C-alpha positions in Angstrom: -11.9 12.1 14.3 -9.7 14.3 16.6 -5.9 14.7 16.3 -5.6 12.9 19.8 -7.8 9.9 18.7 -5.8 9.5 15.7 -2.6 9.4 17.9 -4.4 7.2 20.1 -5.2 4.8 17.4 -1.9 4.7 16.0 -0.4 3.9 19.6 -2.7 0.9 19.7 -1.7 -0.4 16.1 1.7 -0.1 17.2 1.1 -2.1 20.3 -0.2 -5.1 18.2 3.3 -5.4 16.4 4.8 -5.0 19.7 2.9 -7.6 21.4 3.5 -10.0 18.3 7.4 -9.3 18.8 6.9 -9.9 22.4 5.0 -13.2 21.8 7.8 -14.3 19.2 10.6 -13.6 21.6 9.2 -15.4 24.6 8.3 -18.4 22.5 11.8 -18.5 21.3 13.0 -18.2 24.9 10.7 -21.0 25.8 12.2 -23.3 22.9 15.8 -22.9 24.3 16.9 -19.9 22.3 20.0 -18.3 24.0 20.3 -15.2 21.8 20.7 -12.1 23.9 19.0 -10.1 21.1 16.1 -12.3 21.7 15.9 -11.1 25.3 16.6 -7.5 24.2 13.9 -7.5 21.7 11.2 -8.6 24.3 12.7 -6.0 26.7 12.1 -3.3 24.2 8.7 -4.2 23.2 7.4 -3.9 26.6 9.5 -0.6 27.3 8.0 0.8 23.9 4.3 -0.1 25.2 5.1 1.6 28.6 6.6 4.5 27.0 3.5 4.9 24.7 0.9 4.4 27.3 2.6 7.1 29.6 2.0 9.5 27.0 -1.6 9.0 27.1 -1.9 8.7 30.8 -2.8 4.9 30.8 -1.6 4.5 34.4 -2.6 0.8 35.0 -1.1 -0.3 31.7 2.2 1.7 32.6 2.5 0.5 36.0 2.1 -3.1 34.9 4.3 -2.7 32.0 7.1 -1.1 34.3 7.1 -4.0 36.6 7.1 -6.4 33.7 10.1 -4.5 32.3 11.9 -4.4 35.5 12.0 -8.3 35.7 13.1 -8.4 32.1 15.8 -6.4 32.8 17.1 -8.7 35.6 16.8 -11.4 32.9 18.9 -9.4 30.5 21.6 -8.5 33.5 21.4 -12.3 34.3 20.5 -11.7 37.8 17.6 -14.2 37.5 18.1 -17.6 35.6 16.0 -18.4 32.2 14.3 -21.3 33.8 11.2 -22.8 32.7 9.4 -21.2 35.6 10.6 -17.7 34.8 9.7 -18.0 31.2 6.2 -19.5 32.3 5.7 -16.2 34.5 6.8 -14.0 31.5 4.2 -16.0 29.2 1.5 -15.2 31.5 2.4 -11.8 31.9 2.5 -11.1 28.3 -1.2 -12.7 28.1 -2.2 -9.9 31.0 -0.3 -7.2 29.0 -2.4 -8.1 25.8 -5.5 -8.2 27.8 -4.7 -4.7 29.4 -3.9 -3.3 25.9 -7.1 -4.6 24.5 -9.1 -3.2 27.6 -7.5 0.4 27.3 -8.1 0.4 23.5 -11.8 -0.5 23.8 -12.3 1.4 27.1 -13.7 -1.8 28.9 -13.1 -3.2 32.6 -9.9 -4.6 33.3 -9.4 -8.1 35.2 -8.1 -6.7 38.3 -7.5 -10.2 39.9 -5.4 -11.4 36.9 -3.3 -8.3 37.0 -2.7 -8.6 40.8 -1.8 -12.3 40.3 0.6 -11.9 37.7 2.4 -8.8 39.3 2.9 -11.0 42.4 4.5 -13.5 40.2 6.8 -10.9 38.4 7.7 -9.2 41.5 8.8 -12.4 43.1 11.4 -12.9 40.6 13.1 -9.5 41.2 15.9 -10.3 43.6 16.1 -8.4 46.9 19.6 -6.4 47.1 21.4 -7.4 50.3 20.4 -5.2 53.4 17.7 -3.6 51.4 14.0 -4.1 51.1 12.5 -4.5 47.7 12.4 -1.2 46.0 9.3 0.6 45.4 8.6 -0.2 41.6 5.8 2.5 41.1 6.1 4.5 37.9 4.9 7.9 37.4 4.5 8.3 33.6 4.7 11.8 31.9 1.5 12.6 30.2 1.3 14.8 27.1 -1.3 17.5 26.6 -2.9 17.3 23.3 -5.7 19.7 24.2 -4.4 22.8 22.3 -6.0 23.7 19.2 -2.7 25.4 18.2 0.8 24.2 18.6 2.6 26.4 21.0 4.9 28.9 19.5 8.6 27.8 19.8 10.8 30.2 21.6 14.5 29.1 21.9 15.6 29.2 25.4 19.0 31.1 26.0 21.8 29.0 27.4 22.6 31.4 29.9 19.1 31.1 31.5 19.1 27.6 31.9 18.4 26.3 35.2 20.2 23.2 36.3 19.8 23.5 40.0 19.2 20.2 41.5 15.8 18.8 42.4 15.1 16.1 44.9 14.6 12.6 43.3 12.1 10.3 45.2 13.3 6.8 45.9 17.1 7.6 45.8 18.6 5.7 48.3 21.7 7.1 50.3 24.9 5.3 49.1 28.3 5.2 50.9 29.4 8.3 49.2 29.3 10.2 46.2 31.0 9.3 43.0 32.3 11.7 40.3 30.9 10.4 36.8 32.2 11.8 33.5 29.6 11.6 30.9 29.4 12.7 27.3 25.7 12.9 25.8 25.8 13.4 22.0 21.9 13.2 20.5 21.4 11.7 17.3 18.9 13.4 14.6 16.1 10.8 15.8 16.0 12.2 19.2 14.7 15.5 18.0 12.7 13.7 15.2 10.7 12.1 17.8 10.1 15.0 20.1 12.5 14.6 22.8 14.1 17.6 24.6 17.8 17.2 25.7 17.4 20.1 28.3 14.7 17.9 30.4 17.2 15.0 30.3 20.2 17.4 31.6 17.8 18.8 34.2 17.0 15.2 35.3 20.7 14.3 35.5 21.3 17.3 37.3 18.7 16.4 39.9 20.8 13.4 41.0 23.6 15.7 42.4 26.1 18.6 41.6 27.2 18.7 38.1 29.0 20.7 35.8 27.6 20.9 32.1 29.9 22.1 29.2 28.3 22.4 25.7 30.5 20.8 22.9 30.3 22.6 19.4 33.1 21.2 17.8 30.7 19.2 15.3 28.5 22.4 14.8 29.0 23.2 11.0 29.1 26.7 9.6 26.1 28.7 9.4 25.9 28.2 5.7 26.2 24.3 5.9 23.7 23.9 8.6 21.1 21.2 8.1 18.3 21.8 10.6 17.6 18.3 10.7 21.2 17.3 12.0 22.3 17.2 15.3 25.3 19.0 15.9 25.5 19.9 19.6 27.0 17.5 22.3 27.3 18.0 26.2 30.0 16.9 28.5 29.0 16.5 32.0 30.7 16.0 35.4 28.4 14.4 37.9 28.8 14.0 41.5 26.2 11.7 42.9 25.3 9.0 45.2 22.9 7.3 42.6 23.9 4.1 41.2 25.0 3.6 37.7 21.5 2.2 36.7 19.5 5.4 37.9 21.9 7.5 35.8 21.3 5.6 32.4 17.6 5.2 33.4 17.3 8.9 32.7 18.3 8.2 29.0 16.3 4.8 28.5 13.7 6.4 26.3 16.2 7.8 24.0 18.9 4.9 24.2 18.7 4.1 20.5 18.7 8.0 19.4 21.9 9.0 21.2 25.3 8.2 22.1 26.0 8.2 25.8 29.7 7.8 27.1 30.0 7.3 30.9 32.8 6.3 33.1 33.6 7.0 36.9 36.5 9.6 37.5 37.3 7.7 40.7 35.7 5.7 43.5 35.0 6.6 47.2 34.0 10.2 48.3 34.8 12.8 45.7 36.3 16.1 46.4 33.9 19.0 46.5 33.6 20.0 42.8 33.9 23.8 41.8 30.9 25.7 41.3 29.5 24.8 38.0 30.4 27.4 35.6 27.6 29.4 33.8 27.0 28.7 30.2 28.4 31.1 27.5 26.8 30.9 24.4 29.3 31.0 21.5 29.7 34.4 19.7 27.7 34.7 16.5 29.7 35.6 13.4 27.7 36.5 10.3 28.7 34.3 7.2 31.0 36.0 5.1 30.0 36.9 1.5 30.4 34.2 -1.1 33.3 35.8 -2.7 35.2 36.4 0.5 34.3 32.8 1.7 36.0 31.5 -1.3 39.1 33.6 -1.0 39.5 32.5 2.3 38.8 29.1 1.9 41.6 26.7 2.7 43.2 24.9 -0.1 43.0 21.5 1.6 39.7 20.4 3.3 39.6 20.8 7.3 40.6 17.6 9.2 37.6 15.8 10.5 36.8 16.1 14.2 38.7 13.4 16.2 36.9 10.4 16.9 34.9 10.1 20.2 36.7 8.0 22.8 35.8 4.7 23.3 32.5 4.0 25.2 33.3 3.1 28.9 29.6 2.1 29.4 26.6 1.6 27.5 22.9 2.5 28.6 20.4 -0.3 28.8 19.2 -1.2 25.5 21.7 0.6 23.3 23.7 -2.5 22.7 20.5 -4.1 21.4 19.6 -1.1 19.4 22.8 -1.4 17.6 22.5 -5.0 17.1 18.9 -4.5 15.5 20.2 -1.6 13.3 23.0 -4.0 12.1 20.6 -6.6 11.2 18.1 -4.3 9.3 21.2 -2.3 7.8 20.4 0.0 4.7 18.4 -2.7 3.0 15.5 -2.5 5.6 12.1 -2.5 4.0 9.9 0.8 4.6 6.4 0.3 5.3 3.2 2.4 6.0 0.1 1.9 7.6 -3.0 2.1 5.5 -6.8 2.4 6.3 -8.4 -1.0 5.7 -11.4 1.1 4.0 -9.0 2.2 1.4 -7.8 -1.3 0.6 -11.2 -2.4 0.5 -12.0 0.1 -2.2 -8.9 -0.7 -4.1 -10.0 -4.3 -4.2 -13.6 -3.4 -5.4 -12.0 -1.5 -8.1 -9.8 -4.3 -9.1 -12.8 -6.6 -9.2 -14.6 -4.1 -11.3 -11.5 -3.9 -13.6 -11.9 -7.7 -14.2 -15.6 -7.4 -15.0 -14.9 -4.6 -17.5 -12.4 -6.5 -19.2 -14.8 -9.4 -19.5 -17.4 -7.4 -20.8 -15.1 -5.6 -23.4 -13.9 -9.0 -24.5 -17.6 -10.1 -24.8 -18.8 -6.7 -26.9 -15.5 -7.2 -29.4 -16.5 -10.8 -30.1 -20.2 -9.8 -30.5 -19.2 -7.3 -33.1 -16.9 -9.6 -35.0 -13.7 -7.9 -34.3 -12.1 -10.7 -32.1 -9.7 -11.5 -35.1 -8.5 -8.2 -35.7 -4.8 -8.3 -34.9 -4.4 -4.9 -33.4 -7.4 -5.4 -31.4 -6.7 -8.8 -30.2 -3.1 -7.4 -29.1 -4.7 -4.7 -27.0 -7.0 -6.9 -25.6 -4.3 -9.3 -24.6 -2.2 -6.5 -23.0 -5.2 -5.3 -21.2 -5.8 -8.8 -19.8 -2.2 -9.2 -18.4 -2.4 -5.6 -17.2 -5.6 -6.5 -15.3 -4.1 -9.6 -13.9 -0.8 -7.6 -12.7 -3.2 -5.0 -10.7 -5.6 -7.7 -9.4 -2.5 -9.8 -8.0 -0.8 -6.8 -6.8 -4.2 -5.7 -4.9 -4.3 -9.2 -3.3 -0.9 -9.1 -2.4 -1.8 -6.1 -0.4 -4.5 -7.6 1.5 -2.5 -10.9 2.1 -0.9 -11.5 5.4 0.9 -14.2 7.0 -1.0 -16.5 9.5 1.8 -16.0 11.9 -0.1 -13.7 14.4 -3.1 -15.9 14.3 -0.8 -19.0 15.4 0.9 -16.9 18.0 -2.7 -16.3 19.5 -3.2 -20.1 19.4 0.0 -20.3 21.7 -1.8 -18.6 24.6 -5.1 -20.7 24.0 -3.2 -24.0 24.4 -1.5 -22.6 27.4 -4.7 -21.5 29.1 -6.6 -24.7 28.0 -3.9 -27.1 29.4 -3.8 -25.1 32.8 -7.7 -25.7 32.8 -7.5 -29.4 32.0 -4.3 -30.2 34.5 -2.5 -31.6 31.3 1.0 -30.9 30.1 0.6 -29.7 26.1 3.0 -27.9 24.0 2.2 -26.3 20.6 4.4 -26.8 17.6 3.9 -24.5 14.5 4.7 -24.6 11.0 4.3 -22.7 7.9 3.6 -19.3 9.9 4.7 -17.3 7.0 1.9 -18.8 4.7 0.0 -15.8 3.3 -3.8 -15.7 3.0 -6.6 -12.9 2.5 -6.7 -10.7 5.6 -10.5 -11.4 5.7 -9.8 -15.2 6.2 -7.3 -14.8 8.6 -9.6 -12.4 10.9 -12.5 -14.8 10.5 -10.6 -17.9 11.3 -9.6 -16.9 14.8 -12.7 -18.2 16.3 -13.1 -21.6 14.6 -9.4 -22.2 15.2 -9.7 -21.5 18.8 -12.5 -23.9 19.1 -10.7 -26.7 17.5 -7.5 -26.2 19.6 -9.2 -26.2 22.9 -11.1 -29.2 21.7 -7.5 -31.1 21.0 -6.5 -30.3 24.4 -9.6 -31.3 26.1 -10.6 -34.3 24.1 -7.6 -35.2 21.9 -4.8 -35.2 24.3 -4.8 -37.8 27.3 -4.0 -37.3 30.9 -0.3 -37.8 31.9 -1.2 -41.1 33.6 -3.0 -42.6 30.4 -0.2 -41.5 28.3 2.4 -43.0 30.4 0.3 -46.3 30.2 0.2 -45.9 26.2 4.1 -45.6 26.3 4.0 -42.0 25.4 5.5 -39.0 26.9 3.9 -37.2 29.4 3.7 -34.0 27.6 1.2 -33.9 24.8 1.9 -32.2 21.3 -0.5 -30.2 19.1 0.9 -29.4 15.5 -0.5 -26.3 13.9 0.6 -26.0 10.4 -0.3 -24.1 7.3 0.5 -24.7 3.4 -0.6 -23.9 0.0 -2.0 -26.7 -2.1 -3.8 -26.5 -5.5 -4.6 -22.8 -5.0 -6.0 -23.1 -1.6 -4.5 -22.9 2.0 -4.8 -26.0 4.1 -4.7 -25.6 7.9 -4.0 -28.6 9.9 -4.6 -29.4 13.6 -3.1 -32.5 14.4 -2.4 -33.9 18.1 -0.7 -37.1 19.4 -3.5 -38.2 21.6 -6.0 -41.2 21.7 -7.9 -40.7 18.6 -11.4 -40.6 18.0 -13.6 -43.4 20.0 -15.5 -44.0 17.2 -17.8 -46.8 19.1 -18.5 -44.2 21.8 -19.3 -41.3 19.4 -21.9 -43.5 17.6 -23.3 -44.6 21.0 -23.6 -40.9 22.1 -25.4 -39.9 18.7 -27.9 -42.5 19.2 -28.6 -41.8 22.8 -29.0 -38.1 21.8 -31.2 -39.1 18.8 -29.1 -37.2 16.4 -29.2 -40.5 14.1 -31.5 -43.5 14.0 -30.8 -46.3 16.3 -30.2 -48.4 13.6 -28.0 -46.4 11.4 -25.0 -47.8 10.1 -22.1 -45.6 9.3 -18.6 -45.6 8.0 -15.9 -44.1 9.9 -15.8 -41.0 8.0 -19.4 -40.6 8.7 -19.1 -41.1 12.4 -16.3 -38.6 12.4 -18.4 -36.1 11.0 -20.9 -36.5 13.9 -18.7 -34.2 15.9 -20.2 -31.5 13.9 -23.7 -31.9 14.5 -25.3 -29.2 16.8 -25.8 -30.6 20.3 -23.1 -33.3 20.0 -20.5 -33.5 22.8 -18.6 -36.4 24.3 -17.8 -34.5 27.7 -19.5 -36.2 30.6 -19.4 -32.8 32.7 -19.8 -29.3 31.7 -16.5 -27.4 32.1 -15.2 -24.1 31.0 -14.1 -25.7 27.9 -16.6 -28.1 26.8 -19.8 -30.1 27.6 -22.4 -27.9 26.3 -22.7 -29.3 22.6 -21.7 -25.7 21.0 -18.3 -25.4 19.2 -17.6 -28.0 16.4 -21.0 -27.2 14.5 -20.2 -23.6 15.0 -16.7 -24.4 13.5 -18.0 -26.0 10.4 -20.6 -23.3 9.7 -17.8 -20.6 10.1 -15.5 -22.5 7.7 -18.3 -22.9 5.2 -18.9 -19.3 5.3 -15.5 -18.6 4.2 -16.0 -21.1 1.3 -14.0 -23.8 3.0 -14.6 -27.3 4.3 -13.1 -29.5 7.2 -11.8 -33.1 6.8 -11.1 -35.4 9.7 -8.8 -38.5 9.9 -8.0 -40.2 13.1 -6.3 -43.5 14.1 -7.1 -45.0 17.3 -4.0 -44.3 19.9 -2.1 -42.3 17.5 -4.1 -39.0 17.4 -6.4 -37.2 14.9 -5.9 -34.5 12.2 -8.6 -31.8 11.5 -7.8 -30.5 8.0 -9.3 -26.9 7.2 -9.2 -26.3 3.3 -9.9 -22.4 2.4 -9.5 -20.4 -0.6 -6.5 -17.9 -0.7 -8.7 -15.1 -1.4 -12.4 -14.2 -1.2 -12.1 -11.7 -4.3 -11.0 -13.3 -7.3 -10.4 -16.8 -8.9 -9.1 -18.2 -12.3 -12.0 -20.1 -13.6 -12.9 -22.3 -16.5 -16.3 -21.2 -18.0 -18.5 -24.1 -19.2 -22.0 -24.8 -20.5 -24.3 -27.1 -18.9 -27.8 -27.2 -20.7 -28.7 -23.4 -21.0 -26.7 -22.4 -18.0 -23.2 -20.9 -17.9 -20.9 -22.0 -14.9 -17.5 -21.7 -13.7 -15.3 -24.5 -12.4 -12.1 -23.3 -10.3 -9.1 -23.8 -12.6 -6.9 -25.1 -9.7 -9.2 -28.0 -9.2 -8.8 -29.1 -13.0 -6.5 -31.6 -14.0 -7.1 -32.1 -17.5 -10.2 -32.2 -19.9 -11.2 -34.8 -23.0 -13.8 -35.5 -25.3 -14.3 -39.2 -24.6 -14.2 -41.9 -27.1 -15.8 -45.4 -26.7 -12.2 -46.5 -25.6 -12.0 -44.3 -22.7 -15.6 -45.5 -21.2 -16.4 -48.6 -19.4 -19.8 -49.7 -18.9 -20.7 -50.5 -15.2 -24.4 -51.0 -15.7 -27.4 -50.6 -18.1 -26.4 -47.0 -18.4 -23.6 -46.3 -15.9 -20.1 -45.6 -17.2 -16.6 -44.9 -15.8 -14.0 -42.9 -17.3 -10.5 -44.7 -17.9 -7.7 -42.3 -17.5 -4.3 -44.1 -18.0 -6.0 -47.1 -16.6 -7.5 -45.7 -13.7 -11.3 -45.8 -13.4 -13.0 -42.6 -12.4 -16.5 -42.0 -11.5 -18.5 -39.4 -13.7 -20.6 -36.8 -12.3 -23.2 -35.3 -14.4 -23.2 -31.7 -13.3 -26.5 -30.8 -15.2 -28.3 -33.6 -13.6 -26.6 -33.0 -10.1 -27.5 -29.3 -10.0 -31.2 -30.0 -11.6 -30.6 -28.5 -14.8 -31.5 -31.1 -16.8 -32.1 -34.8 -16.9 -29.1 -37.2 -17.2 -27.5 -37.6 -20.3 -27.8 -41.0 -22.1 -24.1 -41.3 -23.2 -21.1 -39.3 -22.0 -19.7 -39.6 -25.8 -21.2 -36.1 -26.9 -20.0 -34.2 -23.9 -17.0 -32.8 -22.2 -15.3 -34.6 -19.3 -13.2 -32.6 -16.8 -11.0 -34.4 -14.4 -11.1 -32.9 -11.1 -8.9 -33.4 -8.0 -9.2 -32.3 -4.4 -6.4 -31.4 -2.4 -6.8 -34.7 -0.6 -6.2 -36.6 -3.9 -9.7 -37.7 -4.5 -10.5 -37.6 -8.3 -13.4 -37.9 -10.5 -14.7 -36.7 -13.8 -17.3 -33.9 -14.2 -19.5 -34.0 -17.2 -20.6 -30.7 -18.9 -21.8 -29.9 -22.4 -19.1 -27.6 -23.5 -16.1 -25.4 -22.4 -16.2 -21.6 -23.5 -13.1 -19.9 -21.9 -10.6 -19.6 -19.1 -10.7 -16.4 -17.3 -10.5 -14.7 -13.9 -13.8 -14.0 -12.3 -14.7 -11.8 -9.5 -16.1 -13.9 -6.6 -19.5 -12.9 -5.2 -20.9 -14.9 -2.1 -24.3 -16.4 -2.0 -24.8 -17.7 1.4 -26.0 -14.6 3.3 -28.6 -14.2 0.8 -29.6 -17.4 -0.4 -27.9 -19.9 2.3 -25.7 -22.7 1.4 -26.2 -24.8 -1.9 -24.9 -28.2 -2.4 -22.3 -28.2 -5.1 -22.3 -24.6 -5.5 -19.6 -22.3 -4.2 -20.3 -18.8 -5.1 -21.3 -16.6 -8.0 -19.9 -14.3 -10.6 -20.9 -11.6 -13.2 -20.2 -12.3 -16.8 -19.0 -10.2 -19.6 -22.5 -9.9 -20.7 -23.9 -8.9 -17.3 -25.2 -12.4 -16.5 -25.0 -14.3 -13.3 -22.9 -17.5 -13.4 -22.7 -20.1 -10.6 -19.2 -21.2 -9.5 -18.8 -24.9 -8.9 -17.9 -26.4 -5.2 -15.9 -28.8 -7.3 -14.4 -30.3 -3.8 -17.9 -31.0 -2.7 -18.7 -32.7 -5.8 -15.7 -35.0 -6.1 -16.0 -35.8 -2.3 -19.6 -36.8 -2.9 -18.8 -38.9 -5.7 -15.9 -40.8 -4.3 -17.3 -41.4 -0.7 -18.9 -44.3 0.5 -22.2 -44.9 -1.5 -21.7 -42.1 -4.0 -24.0 -39.2 -4.2 -26.5 -37.7 -6.7 -26.3 -38.4 -10.2 -23.1 -40.3 -10.4 -22.7 -42.4 -13.7 -20.9 -45.1 -12.2 -18.9 -45.8 -9.1 -15.6 -47.7 -8.8 -16.0 -51.2 -7.7 
């Protein structure tokens, strides 16, 4: 990859963060946030995208961002109101901006119609100044040439040869008369670190009109104390120009956060003709004295600090917000770096191998009869704790909040509501919940289907909502939370709920189920996930083709998750997605069933016991239930359920594990013995073997054998569902 490609890739990665800031800020404004810093953050995000795009010559992106930025500036200066219409225009513009960034990154075609429509809305917001037509908002970015193989040699320019002759500026309108401005420009070290050149800024300033520029070296340290990374120079400028204040500050907008700029008019009306700008005189260079001589000539008292700069009369656009942001972050701001995903994946794999190696070492020591040796046992325990710390740290690197995914759904709701002519708002909760990065990436498509389904089928029209006594605006609630070692994402709407008689009728008409089938409410709800099922009467951009919810179910199952539906007629529906927090490692209970070794996720196991006769209650010739503090629980024989052996005659010689799902359903899992509790590395099976009922994944044991990981939730759900399932030793009556 060339240097230019790396820089370009870094720019688009930064754009993702800036678009997130933009989406968050606009959503806060839409929710009624009146904080000026929120508007400033939105403005800076668009401004930064424009600046970076200009460096790579992405003119379409630059021009759109420039007009977007101009309208946001009008909002910052309170020249346009923060109304629902204005925020709506900005939200649609942010969608177009995100599409433009993606098109530039992937080098695909842009949607010119959408761009033009959004630009018309944006430009319509910009107020026309009295007596003047709307200014041309075209923006010509400065492209950077990265084609050189070697960096150009640095040749410092002599101050005496600098040319500050004014150059014509396109688009500068004639004013009533020139105004004299007094400016002080003091760069910060960050200005130079980001590759900015003060000379170019001063030349652009001189192009606005006659100016006198004086170099201020008061803050320049002695040569022996000079730090090349500091900024010791400043400039005092006297500018006579007909340009407006905004045009002066616009020159410095790219460096607003990296300099101190003081500006104030010296007077009003036509200014006197200034004296000819004096030529620069470089300060005389004096060699540093010898150390001994310097010590003798050093003053007894330290030299007084330079006088503080006068109070700022005017601040450039963005400087105020930059200071505010700096104040918020303070010295405690966390530093971060960008790391290639492949490196993280390799680290995750190595952590998994470390877990397997620990299991193998433990197995070998036990086989050699050394497990009871105190020093060896202590060393193994330390190795186990270190392995866990490494694994958890690596998983924390992969974990990321679901906030970006939820923010993407805001746009989905907005577009779906527009397509259906409904008024819908999205409320999010738990955006900071962290989950494995792979899960976040692969959850985007199924979540999009479910959100569109909620808008199209769940939320009623405004007329029907009014008849039902509901507000005209529907609400979709998207939430995330951690429960029992898993993440649960819920999509809830306050619509009409599932019309179960209609769903059952359509399923029979399409011959998806037998015509005489009698199904429970839960089974009818799950018909929505069958391929080819759709309740839409007409095919639209959102629904009607019978594709969507079945894809959702397969995608979630591929992630080791499941979907549960609950619905109340007239009150709405809730779709719950339960997913593992990570796809790499889990804590498990190693058990024996017949001649097989299996692993049950520890988070799903509440307690274990060897039952006595008093703990069991006979429910038939051979069936029993387990009584746990008076609560009868169905018993699932894992060996018989998975086909490893025939059902056991009596549970008295077995071990029962009480398992509970995140939904609260409980049952007892019957196994022959429990070996150990340990971390195991998850290995998927679906890609090579398809999905197997009761099995979630597999792992590698310390002796090299393969062990299946039980899908406890599926086993419990089948045992406690209507009619039971498989080899259940008893059902609650």
